[in-house]
N, C-alpha and C positions, 0 to 999 in steps of 0.2 A: 504494500500500500504506500502510495506517495505521500510526501509531507506537504505538498502544495496542490491546491485545486483552484480552478477558475469558475467564475459565475458570469453569465451573460445578463445584461440589463433587460434584454428582450423578454426574459422570464421573471427575474426577481424585481423588476420595476413595473411590472404589469399590475393593473387594478385587481385582477383576480388574486394575485399573490399578496399584495399589500393590504387587501381587505381581510385577510385571515388574521387571527389573533397573533400577537407577537410570540407567544409560546410555540405556536405551530410553525411560524417562520424560523424561529431559532432551531427547532427540531430538524427542519429541512436542511439547514446549513450544516448541522452536525452530522446528519446522515450522509450528505454529499461529501463532507470532509473525510469520512471514514469508509466510503465506498471503495471497491477495488477499481482497477483500471478499465473495467467495462461498465462501471456504475452499479454493480450489485452490492447489496447489503445483506449479510447473513445473520446479523445479530441486532435487529432493530429494537428489540425489547431491552437489551442492555443499554443501548444508546438513549432510549426513552428514559431509563432510570438515571443515567448519568446527567442528563439535562433537566431532570425533574419535570419532564413533560408528562402529559396524561395520555391515556389510550385514545381519548377523543381527538387529541392533536394528530395522532397517527391515522386515525380513521378519516379525519378531514383531508389529510394529504392524499389518501387513497381515493376518497370521494371526488376530490378536485382533479384527480389524474396527474398529480405531481409524482406519485409513486405507482408503479404497476405491480400487481401480485399475479401469481400463476395458479391456474386451475389445478386442483388435486395435488397441490404442493404440500408436503408435510414438514418441510424444513423451515418454513417461515421466511423464505428468501423474498426479497423485494428488489426492484431496480429503479433507479432515477430515470424517469421518462425522458427528460431533456438532457441527458448526460452528454451526448455528442454535440449538443449546441454549446454546453458549458466548456468542455475540455477537448483539447487536441494533444494527444500524447505521442511523442516520437517513438518510432519502432525500437530504438535501442534502449528505451526505458519501459516499454510496454510489457506487462505480464498478464496473460489471459486469465480470466476468471476461473475459479474452480467449479463454478456452477454451470457446467457445460450443458446439462439437460435443459435447464431454464433458458440459457442463451439460445439454444436451438429453436425455442418456441417464438423468439422475437423476430420481428421484421423491422426494417428501417424505412421510414417514410422519406419523401423527397426533401423535407425540411430538416432532416437529421434528428428526428425524434423517434423513439422506440414505439412500437405498436404490436399488439398481439393479433391484429386482424387484417392490417393492410400494409402495403409497402413491399420491398424486396428482401429476400433472405440476407442476413448479415454474412458477409464474406470478408474476413480479415485479410485474405490474400489480395483481394481487390484493393484494400486500403494500401497495402504494401506496393502493389503495382502502380497505384495512383501517385504515391509519393515518389517512386522511382521515375515515373514519366515526367512528373513536375520538375524533378531535379535535372533530368535530361534536357527538358525545355529550357531551364534556366541556364545550363551550360551552353546550349546552342545559342541562346540569345546573347550571352556574353561574348562568344566567339564572333557572332555576326556584328555585334555592337563595335567590337574592336576594329572591324573592317568598314564600319559605317553602313552596313547592309541589313539591319534588323528588318525582318519581314513580318508585317501584321496582316491579318485577313481583311478583306474589303469591308465585311460586316463590322469588324471591330473599329476600323478607321472611321466608318460612318457614325458609330456610337461615340467614339472619342471626340469627334468634331462637335458633337452636341453637348457632351458632358461639361458642367459648369466649373470644374476645377481641374486644371491640367497639372497633375503631380504623379510621379511614380508610374509612368506609362507601362514599363515592362512588367511590374508587379500587377498592375490592373489587367494586363493582357493574360497573365497566368490565371488570375481569378476568373476572367471571362471564359477562358478555355475550360476551366474546371466546371463552371456552371453549365456550359454547353454539354459537357460530358455527363453531367447529372441529369440531363434531359430537358433543360430549358431551351427554347428556340432563340435564335438571333433576333427574331421579330419581337418576342416577349421582352427581351432585355432592352432592345432599342426603345420600345414603347415605355418601359419603366423609366429609362433615362430621360426621355423626352418629357414625361410627366414631372419628374423630379426637377429638371432644368426649368420647366415652366413655373413650378412652385417657387423655386429660388428667385426667379425674376419677379414674380408677382408679389412676393413678400419682401423684396429687397434684402434678402438674407446676406449678412456679412460673410465674406469668403471664409473667415476662420471657423464659421459654423457649418460650412458645407462639407459633407463627407468626402474623403478621398475616394476615388473610383475603386481602389483595391478593397476598401471597406464596404462600399455600397454593393459591390459584387461578391463580397466575401461569403464564407460558408454559412454564416447566420442568415443569409439571404434577405437583408433589409429592403432590397429592391422590390420584393414581393408586395410591399405595402403600396407600391405605385402602379400595380397592375389593375386592369379593369375589375370591378367587383367590390372595390373598397369604397365606403361611403364618402370618405374625405381623405385626400392624399396627405394633407398637412396634419402632423401630430398635434395634440392639444398643447396650448401654450404652457411653457414651464415643464413640459413632460418630454423634452428632447431625449431621444434614445429609447423611449417606450414604444411598444407596438401593440396592435390588436392581438390579444392573447388567444382569442377563440380559435384561430387557425392551428394552434398547437394542442388543442384538447381532443 
């Protein structure tokens, strides 16, 4: 078990999370800190006692789908649903969970949340291959850059032309390629960028508050908030970084 864990504001700054009692929020953080590298917790009752939380706090986390439990499981194992949104662990530090049977029941949704009913089967080899390919792309880009011949796809160039903050183009391109690999289309990303750029212009947003493209296109997929189907592209004032949590439930 690692000594450091990360948390994304897309989850812990959401209204659904913040409206829970502080004791429930505290229990969530302690469970996540003690989870293994796949997000599994094998001793939730022990952690409940350590934090002086109640069983109602644990039941609320399960009811709100912050924790997933497994049918017919007799070990009391639970998993942090948004684990892969919170954490990205390098392969040289990653240790697979001992709860292999439970892990085999999980599926991974497009937004990197665990599910028991929808998504694709979890394949850690795919994660290794993805990291290897990303590293290869990075090396290739450095070589091309030294020759002044970095090549970007036409779709990316079109998107970059619109994006309101021109920083770290190479890193943004890697994130762009990763999202295409995840199944998003170039048209969807272009539409999200156009909507975000329009919002920045409409609200006269200071450049320092505009997301870098590498962040906007990152694994947490904040660009999804700017795809059709959202009621309002702009987040509530004073709630920068928070997102509609319903899409993660």
